[in-house]
C-alpha positions as CSV (number, residue, x, y, z in Angstrom):
1,M,86.4,104.2,92.8
2,L,89.2,104.9,95.3
3,G,91.6,102.8,93.2
4,F,90.8,104.8,90.1
5,S,91.3,108.1,91.8
6,T,94.6,107.0,93.1
7,I,95.8,106.1,89.6
8,A,94.5,109.4,88.4
9,V,96.6,111.3,91.0
10,F,99.7,109.2,90.7
11,G,99.6,108.8,86.9
12,P,101.3,112.0,85.8
13,T,103.9,112.0,88.6
14,I,105.0,108.4,88.3
15,K,106.6,109.1,85.0
16,K,108.9,111.7,86.7
17,M,110.1,109.3,89.4
18,K,113.5,108.2,88.0
19,A,114.7,106.5,91.2
20,M,112.0,103.8,91.2
21,G,112.2,100.8,89.0
22,K,109.4,99.6,86.6
23,F,108.1,97.0,89.0
24,A,107.9,99.5,91.9
25,K,106.0,101.9,89.8
26,Q,103.5,99.2,88.8
27,M,103.0,98.2,92.4
28,L,102.5,101.8,93.4
29,V,99.6,102.0,91.0
30,A,98.2,98.5,91.4
31,C,98.2,98.1,95.2
32,P,95.4,100.6,96.1
33,A,93.1,99.1,93.5
34,L,93.8,95.5,94.5
35,T,93.5,96.1,98.2
36,G,90.2,98.0,97.6
37,S,88.8,95.1,95.7
38,F,89.9,92.5,98.2
39,L,88.7,94.5,101.2
40,R,85.3,95.1,99.6
41,L,84.5,91.4,99.8
42,N,85.5,91.0,103.4
43,L,83.9,94.2,104.5
44,G,80.6,93.3,102.8
45,K,80.6,89.9,104.6
46,A,81.3,91.6,107.9
47,C,78.5,94.1,107.3
48,V,76.0,91.3,106.7
49,Q,77.1,89.4,109.8
50,K,77.3,92.3,112.3
51,G,74.7,94.6,110.9
52,G,75.1,98.0,109.2
53,K,75.0,100.2,112.2
54,A,77.6,98.4,114.2
55,F,79.8,98.0,111.2
56,G,79.6,101.6,110.2
57,G,80.6,102.7,113.7
58,M,83.6,100.3,113.6
59,L,84.7,101.8,110.2
60,L,84.4,105.3,111.7
61,W,86.8,104.3,114.5
62,V,89.2,102.8,112.0
63,V,89.2,106.0,109.9
64,L,89.8,108.1,113.1
65,L,92.8,105.9,114.1
66,G,94.2,106.3,110.6
67,M,93.9,110.0,110.8
68,F,95.6,110.2,114.2
69,W,98.3,107.9,112.9
70,N,99.0,110.3,110.0
71,L,98.8,113.3,112.3
72,G,101.4,111.7,114.6
73,F,103.6,110.9,111.6
74,I,103.5,114.5,110.4
75,F,104.7,115.8,113.8
76,L,107.3,113.1,114.5
77,V,109.2,113.1,111.2
78,E,111.9,115.7,110.8
79,P,111.2,118.1,108.0
80,E,114.7,117.8,106.6
81,S,114.2,114.1,106.0
82,V,110.9,114.7,104.2
83,E,112.7,117.0,101.6
84,D,114.7,114.0,100.5
85,W,111.5,112.3,99.4
86,S,110.8,114.7,96.6
87,I,110.7,113.7,93.0
């Protein structure tokens, strides 16, 4: 589901990205779907081995770490350099 939503969000904007090659655009669309499908198998196996409660808590910590990583990235990157990333 996450892979499809990523494609739905990136779909209209990818056509406007002239600086990216065809392969880079394809990887931008395909990577979220592929990583989601590969992770689903491993996460399901880990949930069976460790139990749902322990595994759910571990996933919450992973999400929190990702959120703090993004928050740190927002405050550490200079705004002038972010403007260069526009389409």
